[in-house]
py3Dmol code that shows the C-alpha trace and the ligand (Angstrom):
import py3Dmol

protein = """\
ATOM      1  CA  UNK A   1      29.533 -10.740 -16.124  1.00  0.00           C
ATOM      2  CA  UNK A   2      26.417  -9.726 -14.246  1.00  0.00           C
ATOM      3  CA  UNK A   3      26.334 -10.923 -10.673  1.00  0.00           C
ATOM      4  CA  UNK A   4      22.556 -11.186 -10.885  1.00  0.00           C
ATOM      5  CA  UNK A   5      22.994 -14.106 -13.274  1.00  0.00           C
ATOM      6  CA  UNK A   6      24.052 -16.251 -10.354  1.00  0.00           C
ATOM      7  CA  UNK A   7      22.397 -17.677  -7.308  1.00  0.00           C
ATOM      8  CA  UNK A   8      23.057 -15.886  -4.020  1.00  0.00           C
ATOM      9  CA  UNK A   9      25.968 -17.076  -1.889  1.00  0.00           C
ATOM     10  CA  UNK A  10      25.452 -19.869   0.549  1.00  0.00           C
ATOM     11  CA  UNK A  11      26.638 -18.766   3.969  1.00  0.00           C
ATOM     12  CA  UNK A  12      27.677 -21.995   5.588  1.00  0.00           C
ATOM     13  CA  UNK A  13      27.957 -22.359   9.304  1.00  0.00           C
ATOM     14  CA  UNK A  14      30.804 -24.801   8.770  1.00  0.00           C
ATOM     15  CA  UNK A  15      33.006 -25.291   5.721  1.00  0.00           C
ATOM     16  CA  UNK A  16      33.493 -28.723   4.222  1.00  0.00           C
ATOM     17  CA  UNK A  17      37.278 -28.904   3.979  1.00  0.00           C
ATOM     18  CA  UNK A  18      37.173 -32.325   2.345  1.00  0.00           C
ATOM     19  CA  UNK A  19      35.500 -31.145  -0.848  1.00  0.00           C
ATOM     20  CA  UNK A  20      37.869 -29.514  -3.316  1.00  0.00           C
ATOM     21  CA  UNK A  21      37.782 -28.474  -6.947  1.00  0.00           C
ATOM     22  CA  UNK A  22      40.589 -28.189  -9.494  1.00  0.00           C
ATOM     23  CA  UNK A  23      41.002 -24.911 -11.370  1.00  0.00           C
ATOM     24  CA  UNK A  24      43.083 -25.056 -14.557  1.00  0.00           C
ATOM     25  CA  UNK A  25      44.659 -21.664 -15.202  1.00  0.00           C
ATOM     26  CA  UNK A  26      46.492 -20.356 -18.260  1.00  0.00           C
ATOM     27  CA  UNK A  27      47.375 -21.919 -21.597  1.00  0.00           C
ATOM     28  CA  UNK A  28      49.513 -24.520 -19.820  1.00  0.00           C
ATOM     29  CA  UNK A  29      46.567 -25.393 -17.552  1.00  0.00           C
ATOM     30  CA  UNK A  30      48.370 -24.972 -14.257  1.00  0.00           C
ATOM     31  CA  UNK A  31      46.248 -26.915 -11.763  1.00  0.00           C
ATOM     32  CA  UNK A  32      45.159 -25.312  -8.488  1.00  0.00           C
ATOM     33  CA  UNK A  33      43.238 -27.313  -5.918  1.00  0.00           C
ATOM     34  CA  UNK A  34      40.930 -25.095  -3.862  1.00  0.00           C
ATOM     35  CA  UNK A  35      38.255 -25.689  -1.240  1.00  0.00           C
ATOM     36  CA  UNK A  36      34.886 -25.598  -2.935  1.00  0.00           C
ATOM     37  CA  UNK A  37      32.982 -24.038  -0.033  1.00  0.00           C
ATOM     38  CA  UNK A  38      35.527 -21.253   0.443  1.00  0.00           C
ATOM     39  CA  UNK A  39      35.839 -20.142  -3.165  1.00  0.00           C
ATOM     40  CA  UNK A  40      32.122 -20.545  -3.883  1.00  0.00           C
ATOM     41  CA  UNK A  41      31.231 -18.323  -0.939  1.00  0.00           C
ATOM     42  CA  UNK A  42      33.397 -15.567  -2.426  1.00  0.00           C
ATOM     43  CA  UNK A  43      32.727 -15.939  -6.136  1.00  0.00           C
ATOM     44  CA  UNK A  44      29.407 -16.163  -7.986  1.00  0.00           C
ATOM     45  CA  UNK A  45      31.373 -17.367 -11.019  1.00  0.00           C
ATOM     46  CA  UNK A  46      32.573 -20.427  -9.091  1.00  0.00           C
ATOM     47  CA  UNK A  47      29.136 -20.981  -7.557  1.00  0.00           C
ATOM     48  CA  UNK A  48      27.636 -21.147 -11.032  1.00  0.00           C
ATOM     49  CA  UNK A  49      30.469 -23.276 -12.434  1.00  0.00           C
ATOM     50  CA  UNK A  50      30.261 -25.793  -9.581  1.00  0.00           C
ATOM     51  CA  UNK A  51      26.471 -25.928  -9.628  1.00  0.00           C
ATOM     52  CA  UNK A  52      26.464 -26.776 -13.325  1.00  0.00           C
ATOM     53  CA  UNK A  53      29.149 -29.410 -12.967  1.00  0.00           C
ATOM     54  CA  UNK A  54      27.743 -31.034  -9.865  1.00  0.00           C
ATOM     55  CA  UNK A  55      24.328 -31.394 -11.489  1.00  0.00           C
ATOM     56  CA  UNK A  56      25.806 -33.361 -14.375  1.00  0.00           C
ATOM     57  CA  UNK A  57      27.687 -36.414 -13.100  1.00  0.00           C
ATOM     58  CA  UNK A  58      29.315 -36.930 -16.510  1.00  0.00           C
ATOM     59  CA  UNK A  59      30.627 -33.407 -16.812  1.00  0.00           C
ATOM     60  CA  UNK A  60      34.302 -32.681 -16.337  1.00  0.00           C
ATOM     61  CA  UNK A  61      34.463 -31.033 -12.937  1.00  0.00           C
ATOM     62  CA  UNK A  62      37.645 -29.026 -13.419  1.00  0.00           C
ATOM     63  CA  UNK A  63      37.009 -25.301 -13.806  1.00  0.00           C
ATOM     64  CA  UNK A  64      39.027 -23.684 -16.592  1.00  0.00           C
ATOM     65  CA  UNK A  65      40.419 -20.148 -16.631  1.00  0.00           C
ATOM     66  CA  UNK A  66      42.538 -20.607 -19.730  1.00  0.00           C
ATOM     67  CA  UNK A  67      42.832 -16.891 -20.556  1.00  0.00           C
ATOM     68  CA  UNK A  68      44.115 -15.990 -17.101  1.00  0.00           C
ATOM     69  CA  UNK A  69      47.608 -15.975 -15.630  1.00  0.00           C
ATOM     70  CA  UNK A  70      48.552 -18.500 -12.910  1.00  0.00           C
ATOM     71  CA  UNK A  71      50.561 -15.849 -11.027  1.00  0.00           C
ATOM     72  CA  UNK A  72      47.578 -13.534 -11.020  1.00  0.00           C
ATOM     73  CA  UNK A  73      45.303 -16.359  -9.890  1.00  0.00           C
ATOM     74  CA  UNK A  74      47.783 -17.038  -7.080  1.00  0.00           C
ATOM     75  CA  UNK A  75      47.413 -13.445  -5.919  1.00  0.00           C
ATOM     76  CA  UNK A  76      43.648 -13.799  -6.163  1.00  0.00           C
ATOM     77  CA  UNK A  77      43.794 -16.873  -3.914  1.00  0.00           C
ATOM     78  CA  UNK A  78      45.837 -14.860  -1.395  1.00  0.00           C
ATOM     79  CA  UNK A  79      42.855 -12.512  -1.240  1.00  0.00           C
ATOM     80  CA  UNK A  80      40.419 -15.383  -0.757  1.00  0.00           C
ATOM     81  CA  UNK A  81      42.383 -17.397   1.775  1.00  0.00           C
ATOM     82  CA  UNK A  82      44.404 -14.716   3.556  1.00  0.00           C
ATOM     83  CA  UNK A  83      42.409 -11.492   3.062  1.00  0.00           C
ATOM     84  CA  UNK A  84      45.598  -9.960   1.677  1.00  0.00           C
ATOM     85  CA  UNK A  85      46.614  -8.682  -1.765  1.00  0.00           C
ATOM     86  CA  UNK A  86      50.202  -7.970  -0.754  1.00  0.00           C
ATOM     87  CA  UNK A  87      52.541  -8.162  -3.747  1.00  0.00           C
ATOM     88  CA  UNK A  88      56.110  -9.446  -3.532  1.00  0.00           C
ATOM     89  CA  UNK A  89      57.977  -6.659  -5.344  1.00  0.00           C
ATOM     90  CA  UNK A  90      60.957  -8.742  -6.430  1.00  0.00           C
ATOM     91  CA  UNK A  91      58.737 -11.522  -7.776  1.00  0.00           C
ATOM     92  CA  UNK A  92      56.434  -9.059  -9.511  1.00  0.00           C
ATOM     93  CA  UNK A  93      59.340  -7.412 -11.342  1.00  0.00           C
ATOM     94  CA  UNK A  94      60.558 -10.747 -12.686  1.00  0.00           C
ATOM     95  CA  UNK A  95      57.063 -11.962 -13.603  1.00  0.00           C
ATOM     96  CA  UNK A  96      56.075  -8.835 -15.485  1.00  0.00           C
ATOM     97  CA  UNK A  97      59.451  -8.505 -17.253  1.00  0.00           C
ATOM     98  CA  UNK A  98      59.243 -12.144 -18.355  1.00  0.00           C
ATOM     99  CA  UNK A  99      55.655 -11.781 -19.499  1.00  0.00           C
ATOM    100  CA  UNK A 100      56.457  -8.729 -21.620  1.00  0.00           C
ATOM    101  CA  UNK A 101      59.816 -10.097 -22.761  1.00  0.00           C
ATOM    102  CA  UNK A 102      61.880  -7.176 -21.475  1.00  0.00           C
ATOM    103  CA  UNK A 103      65.127  -7.227 -19.473  1.00  0.00           C
ATOM    104  CA  UNK A 104      63.821  -5.156 -16.582  1.00  0.00           C
ATOM    105  CA  UNK A 105      60.554  -3.676 -15.395  1.00  0.00           C
ATOM    106  CA  UNK A 106      60.257  -0.692 -13.001  1.00  0.00           C
ATOM    107  CA  UNK A 107      58.874  -1.717  -9.607  1.00  0.00           C
ATOM    108  CA  UNK A 108      55.880   0.558  -9.915  1.00  0.00           C
ATOM    109  CA  UNK A 109      54.891  -0.766 -13.356  1.00  0.00           C
ATOM    110  CA  UNK A 110      55.269  -4.349 -12.130  1.00  0.00           C
ATOM    111  CA  UNK A 111      53.111  -3.754  -9.065  1.00  0.00           C
ATOM    112  CA  UNK A 112      50.428  -1.760 -10.863  1.00  0.00           C
ATOM    113  CA  UNK A 113      50.331  -4.338 -13.676  1.00  0.00           C
ATOM    114  CA  UNK A 114      49.858  -7.389 -11.469  1.00  0.00           C
ATOM    115  CA  UNK A 115      47.357  -5.631  -9.184  1.00  0.00           C
ATOM    116  CA  UNK A 116      45.330  -4.408 -12.171  1.00  0.00           C
ATOM    117  CA  UNK A 117      45.269  -7.936 -13.583  1.00  0.00           C
ATOM    118  CA  UNK A 118      44.230  -9.337 -10.213  1.00  0.00           C
ATOM    119  CA  UNK A 119      41.471  -6.725  -9.934  1.00  0.00           C
ATOM    120  CA  UNK A 120      40.194  -7.545 -13.427  1.00  0.00           C
ATOM    121  CA  UNK A 121      40.183 -11.266 -12.561  1.00  0.00           C
ATOM    122  CA  UNK A 122      38.425 -10.743  -9.209  1.00  0.00           C
ATOM    123  CA  UNK A 123      35.862  -8.542 -10.943  1.00  0.00           C
ATOM    124  CA  UNK A 124      35.288 -11.211 -13.611  1.00  0.00           C
ATOM    125  CA  UNK A 125      34.756 -13.780 -10.867  1.00  0.00           C
ATOM    126  CA  UNK A 126      32.275 -11.436  -9.157  1.00  0.00           C
ATOM    127  CA  UNK A 127      34.361 -11.303  -5.977  1.00  0.00           C
ATOM    128  CA  UNK A 128      33.689  -7.824  -4.605  1.00  0.00           C
ATOM    129  CA  UNK A 129      35.587  -8.397  -1.377  1.00  0.00           C
ATOM    130  CA  UNK A 130      38.791  -9.261  -3.255  1.00  0.00           C
ATOM    131  CA  UNK A 131      38.361  -6.260  -5.586  1.00  0.00           C
ATOM    132  CA  UNK A 132      38.299  -4.003  -2.520  1.00  0.00           C
ATOM    133  CA  UNK A 133      41.372  -5.641  -0.999  1.00  0.00           C
ATOM    134  CA  UNK A 134      43.270  -5.168  -4.263  1.00  0.00           C
ATOM    135  CA  UNK A 135      42.259  -1.495  -4.501  1.00  0.00           C
ATOM    136  CA  UNK A 136      43.596  -0.940  -0.969  1.00  0.00           C
ATOM    137  CA  UNK A 137      46.884  -2.584  -1.932  1.00  0.00           C
ATOM    138  CA  UNK A 138      47.107  -0.469  -5.122  1.00  0.00           C
ATOM    139  CA  UNK A 139      46.819   2.713  -3.042  1.00  0.00           C
ATOM    140  CA  UNK A 140      49.247   1.412  -0.426  1.00  0.00           C
ATOM    141  CA  UNK A 141      51.864   0.516  -3.070  1.00  0.00           C
ATOM    142  CA  UNK A 142      51.497   3.918  -4.733  1.00  0.00           C
ATOM    143  CA  UNK A 143      52.189   5.505  -1.362  1.00  0.00           C
ATOM    144  CA  UNK A 144      55.156   3.288  -0.576  1.00  0.00           C
ATOM    145  CA  UNK A 145      56.791   3.740  -3.981  1.00  0.00           C
ATOM    146  CA  UNK A 146      55.899   7.433  -4.341  1.00  0.00           C
ATOM    147  CA  UNK A 147      54.606   6.657  -7.851  1.00  0.00           C
ATOM    148  CA  UNK A 148      51.316   6.998  -9.644  1.00  0.00           C
ATOM    149  CA  UNK A 149      50.234   4.788 -12.563  1.00  0.00           C
ATOM    150  CA  UNK A 150      51.566   5.793 -15.974  1.00  0.00           C
ATOM    151  CA  UNK A 151      50.166   5.230 -19.457  1.00  0.00           C
ATOM    152  CA  UNK A 152      51.381   1.612 -19.557  1.00  0.00           C
ATOM    153  CA  UNK A 153      49.560   0.955 -16.285  1.00  0.00           C
ATOM    154  CA  UNK A 154      46.372   2.757 -17.279  1.00  0.00           C
ATOM    155  CA  UNK A 155      45.946   1.252 -20.767  1.00  0.00           C
ATOM    156  CA  UNK A 156      45.092  -2.302 -19.590  1.00  0.00           C
ATOM    157  CA  UNK A 157      42.731  -0.899 -16.954  1.00  0.00           C
ATOM    158  CA  UNK A 158      40.695   0.885 -19.611  1.00  0.00           C
ATOM    159  CA  UNK A 159      40.859  -2.071 -21.999  1.00  0.00           C
ATOM    160  CA  UNK A 160      39.509  -4.537 -19.432  1.00  0.00           C
ATOM    161  CA  UNK A 161      37.133  -2.680 -17.119  1.00  0.00           C
ATOM    162  CA  UNK A 162      33.706  -1.200 -17.800  1.00  0.00           C
ATOM    163  CA  UNK A 163      32.777   2.460 -17.502  1.00  0.00           C
ATOM    164  CA  UNK A 164      32.270   3.334 -13.856  1.00  0.00           C
ATOM    165  CA  UNK A 165      34.857   0.870 -12.576  1.00  0.00           C
ATOM    166  CA  UNK A 166      36.387   1.988  -9.248  1.00  0.00           C
ATOM    167  CA  UNK A 167      39.839   1.112 -10.600  1.00  0.00           C
ATOM    168  CA  UNK A 168      39.275   3.589 -13.453  1.00  0.00           C
ATOM    169  CA  UNK A 169      38.169   6.235 -10.968  1.00  0.00           C
ATOM    170  CA  UNK A 170      41.310   5.625  -8.927  1.00  0.00           C
ATOM    171  CA  UNK A 171      43.651   6.151 -11.896  1.00  0.00           C
ATOM    172  CA  UNK A 172      41.787   9.344 -12.850  1.00  0.00           C
ATOM    173  CA  UNK A 173      42.083  10.672  -9.309  1.00  0.00           C
ATOM    174  CA  UNK A 174      45.837  10.067  -9.267  1.00  0.00           C
ATOM    175  CA  UNK A 175      46.116  12.411 -12.242  1.00  0.00           C
ATOM    176  CA  UNK A 176      43.645  14.895 -10.770  1.00  0.00           C
ATOM    177  CA  UNK A 177      45.333  15.215  -7.410  1.00  0.00           C
ATOM    178  CA  UNK A 178      48.887  14.000  -7.708  1.00  0.00           C
ATOM    179  CA  UNK A 179      50.209  14.647 -11.220  1.00  0.00           C
ATOM    180  CA  UNK A 180      51.505  18.001 -12.393  1.00  0.00           C
ATOM    181  CA  UNK A 181      49.655  19.341 -15.412  1.00  0.00           C
ATOM    182  CA  UNK A 182      52.837  19.019 -17.455  1.00  0.00           C
ATOM    183  CA  UNK A 183      52.661  15.236 -17.016  1.00  0.00           C
ATOM    184  CA  UNK A 184      49.087  15.146 -18.238  1.00  0.00           C
ATOM    185  CA  UNK A 185      49.934  17.360 -21.230  1.00  0.00           C
ATOM    186  CA  UNK A 186      52.996  15.297 -22.140  1.00  0.00           C
ATOM    187  CA  UNK A 187      51.154  11.986 -21.971  1.00  0.00           C
ATOM    188  CA  UNK A 188      47.700  13.053 -23.204  1.00  0.00           C
ATOM    189  CA  UNK A 189      48.311  11.678 -26.693  1.00  0.00           C
ATOM    190  CA  UNK A 190      49.080   8.211 -25.301  1.00  0.00           C
ATOM    191  CA  UNK A 191      46.382   8.017 -22.627  1.00  0.00           C
ATOM    192  CA  UNK A 192      43.066   6.305 -23.475  1.00  0.00           C
ATOM    193  CA  UNK A 193      40.412   8.698 -24.793  1.00  0.00           C
ATOM    194  CA  UNK A 194      37.960   7.430 -22.163  1.00  0.00           C
ATOM    195  CA  UNK A 195      40.484   8.261 -19.433  1.00  0.00           C
ATOM    196  CA  UNK A 196      40.892  11.841 -20.689  1.00  0.00           C
ATOM    197  CA  UNK A 197      37.143  12.237 -20.952  1.00  0.00           C
ATOM    198  CA  UNK A 198      36.603  11.053 -17.374  1.00  0.00           C
ATOM    199  CA  UNK A 199      39.498  13.227 -16.201  1.00  0.00           C
ATOM    200  CA  UNK A 200      38.003  16.371 -17.721  1.00  0.00           C
ATOM    201  CA  UNK A 201      34.565  15.673 -16.253  1.00  0.00           C
ATOM    202  CA  UNK A 202      35.994  14.917 -12.809  1.00  0.00           C
ATOM    203  CA  UNK A 203      38.137  18.035 -12.907  1.00  0.00           C
ATOM    204  CA  UNK A 204      35.171  20.174 -13.900  1.00  0.00           C
ATOM    205  CA  UNK A 205      33.199  18.721 -10.984  1.00  0.00           C
ATOM    206  CA  UNK A 206      36.019  19.589  -8.607  1.00  0.00           C
ATOM    207  CA  UNK A 207      35.698  23.173  -9.702  1.00  0.00           C
ATOM    208  CA  UNK A 208      32.188  23.178  -8.232  1.00  0.00           C
ATOM    209  CA  UNK A 209      32.809  22.022  -4.679  1.00  0.00           C
ATOM    210  CA  UNK A 210      29.877  21.470  -2.383  1.00  0.00           C
ATOM    211  CA  UNK A 211      29.255  21.187   1.323  1.00  0.00           C
ATOM    212  CA  UNK A 212      31.150  24.379   2.110  1.00  0.00           C
ATOM    213  CA  UNK A 213      34.450  23.234   0.638  1.00  0.00           C
ATOM    214  CA  UNK A 214      36.591  25.630  -1.374  1.00  0.00           C
ATOM    215  CA  UNK A 215      38.392  24.664  -4.571  1.00  0.00           C
ATOM    216  CA  UNK A 216      41.611  24.853  -2.569  1.00  0.00           C
ATOM    217  CA  UNK A 217      40.187  22.399  -0.008  1.00  0.00           C
ATOM    218  CA  UNK A 218      39.230  19.962  -2.734  1.00  0.00           C
ATOM    219  CA  UNK A 219      42.523  20.093  -4.595  1.00  0.00           C
ATOM    220  CA  UNK A 220      44.439  19.860  -1.328  1.00  0.00           C
ATOM    221  CA  UNK A 221      43.566  16.157  -0.982  1.00  0.00           C
ATOM    222  CA  UNK A 222      45.646  13.179  -1.968  1.00  0.00           C
ATOM    223  CA  UNK A 223      44.226   9.824  -2.983  1.00  0.00           C
ATOM    224  CA  UNK A 224      45.316   7.960   0.145  1.00  0.00           C
ATOM    225  CA  UNK A 225      43.441  10.476   2.278  1.00  0.00           C
ATOM    226  CA  UNK A 226      40.107   9.937   0.525  1.00  0.00           C
ATOM    227  CA  UNK A 227      37.409   8.132   2.485  1.00  0.00           C
ATOM    228  CA  UNK A 228      38.506   4.523   2.797  1.00  0.00           C
ATOM    229  CA  UNK A 229      35.579   3.173   0.821  1.00  0.00           C
ATOM    230  CA  UNK A 230      35.800   5.799  -1.931  1.00  0.00           C
ATOM    231  CA  UNK A 231      37.137   3.231  -4.427  1.00  0.00           C
ATOM    232  CA  UNK A 232      35.342   0.175  -3.035  1.00  0.00           C
ATOM    233  CA  UNK A 233      32.267  -1.597  -4.268  1.00  0.00           C
ATOM    234  CA  UNK A 234      29.730  -2.584  -1.631  1.00  0.00           C
ATOM    235  CA  UNK A 235      26.697  -4.823  -1.668  1.00  0.00           C
ATOM    236  CA  UNK A 236      24.630  -6.795   0.828  1.00  0.00           C
ATOM    237  CA  UNK A 237      27.379  -9.383   1.186  1.00  0.00           C
ATOM    238  CA  UNK A 238      30.140  -6.775   1.384  1.00  0.00           C
ATOM    239  CA  UNK A 239      28.872  -3.836   3.429  1.00  0.00           C
ATOM    240  CA  UNK A 240      31.280  -1.022   4.195  1.00  0.00           C
ATOM    241  CA  UNK A 241      31.289  -2.040   7.849  1.00  0.00           C
ATOM    242  CA  UNK A 242      33.376  -5.088   6.877  1.00  0.00           C
ATOM    243  CA  UNK A 243      36.212  -2.912   5.519  1.00  0.00           C
ATOM    244  CA  UNK A 244      39.395  -2.869   7.582  1.00  0.00           C
ATOM    245  CA  UNK A 245      39.255  -0.337  10.378  1.00  0.00           C
ATOM    246  CA  UNK A 246      43.016  -0.025  10.623  1.00  0.00           C
ATOM    247  CA  UNK A 247      43.944   0.692   7.018  1.00  0.00           C
ATOM    248  CA  UNK A 248      47.431   2.164   6.991  1.00  0.00           C
ATOM    249  CA  UNK A 249      47.637   5.733   5.748  1.00  0.00           C
ATOM    250  CA  UNK A 250      51.250   6.613   5.122  1.00  0.00           C
ATOM    251  CA  UNK A 251      52.463  10.156   4.725  1.00  0.00           C
ATOM    252  CA  UNK A 252      52.645  11.438   1.179  1.00  0.00           C
ATOM    253  CA  UNK A 253      55.703  13.119  -0.172  1.00  0.00           C
ATOM    254  CA  UNK A 254      55.236  16.895   0.207  1.00  0.00           C
ATOM    255  CA  UNK A 255      56.197  17.324  -3.424  1.00  0.00           C
ATOM    256  CA  UNK A 256      53.103  15.416  -4.487  1.00  0.00           C
ATOM    257  CA  UNK A 257      50.909  17.725  -2.441  1.00  0.00           C
ATOM    258  CA  UNK A 258      52.506  20.751  -4.005  1.00  0.00           C
ATOM    259  CA  UNK A 259      52.289  19.523  -7.566  1.00  0.00           C
ATOM    260  CA  UNK A 260      48.591  18.684  -7.641  1.00  0.00           C
ATOM    261  CA  UNK A 261      47.560  22.325  -7.244  1.00  0.00           C
ATOM    262  CA  UNK A 262      48.755  23.102 -10.783  1.00  0.00           C
ATOM    263  CA  UNK A 263      46.073  21.078 -12.576  1.00  0.00           C
ATOM    264  CA  UNK A 264      43.429  23.101 -14.395  1.00  0.00           C
ATOM    265  CA  UNK A 265      40.625  21.914 -16.593  1.00  0.00           C
ATOM    266  CA  UNK A 266      41.302  24.522 -19.257  1.00  0.00           C
ATOM    267  CA  UNK A 267      44.879  23.288 -19.576  1.00  0.00           C
ATOM    268  CA  UNK A 268      43.876  19.665 -19.868  1.00  0.00           C
ATOM    269  CA  UNK A 269      41.081  20.428 -22.302  1.00  0.00           C
ATOM    270  CA  UNK A 270      43.604  22.277 -24.470  1.00  0.00           C
ATOM    271  CA  UNK A 271      45.964  19.326 -24.273  1.00  0.00           C
ATOM    272  CA  UNK A 272      43.208  16.936 -25.302  1.00  0.00           C
ATOM    273  CA  UNK A 273      42.360  19.087 -28.319  1.00  0.00           C
ATOM    274  CA  UNK A 274      46.026  19.271 -29.310  1.00  0.00           C
ATOM    275  CA  UNK A 275      46.330  15.497 -29.031  1.00  0.00           C
ATOM    276  CA  UNK A 276      43.459  15.024 -31.455  1.00  0.00           C
TER     277      UNK A 276
END
"""
ligand_1 = """\
1
ZN
Zn 34.799 -0.218 1.765
"""
view = py3Dmol.view(width=600, height=400)
view.addModel(protein, "pdb")
view.setStyle({"model": 0}, {"cartoon": {"style": "trace"}})
view.addModel(ligand_1, "xyz")
view.setStyle({"model": 1}, {"stick": {}})
view.zoomTo()
view.show()
């Protein structure tokens, strides 16, 4: 949904905490009551929805997000109200296992799944600030768990985000910098074609470093050490200066640093051809 379709945000000096709207989420229409001023300031989708409803006194004023998940909307509201996308690991495991009707779900898959869904929702709602918070949490969780997204985590990202999405770029970079080539070769047949295409192009670009960097310098990076805003979106309402100045950068496992050096574009290109 193009942000330009909506009116610009109204920066209020003072919120009206008495005016709320009801958002019905999911097939069961779970009802969330949220402060209109707060959510409209963050989301052009809600600004447009409220403007249309408030103009027509006969219109039903509840906003419906029937195709979305109440748990994911809850995480989105954490971003809006608390500036935090922190995921409860235990809850996420249960939620994702229940949703996919399996007995157990690995922690990493649960976290990556719920964060990807939250990112897709925030992006749909036009909430750039929340998208950036969720990206930061995705990187932080990858660090904490020592895991990178696998095919099951990447598939929904490529099914629900447009070309050029920062979340796509993040998953590609995990494979560029932190996956051994053998992992890419083994999973190439199951990874989305668009992912492999973007991987090959990004890898080829890495082979032509600029600004005095050597190939070894470039491949020596890990995702969590990239510039903080590398995977953010910024606009007039969300300039990079508003990004957290104290983002935690935890130490990567040395094994991840060692493994990334094995990736080569010729190897991946060969794998992609074989998978065809
Ligand atoms: Zn940023």
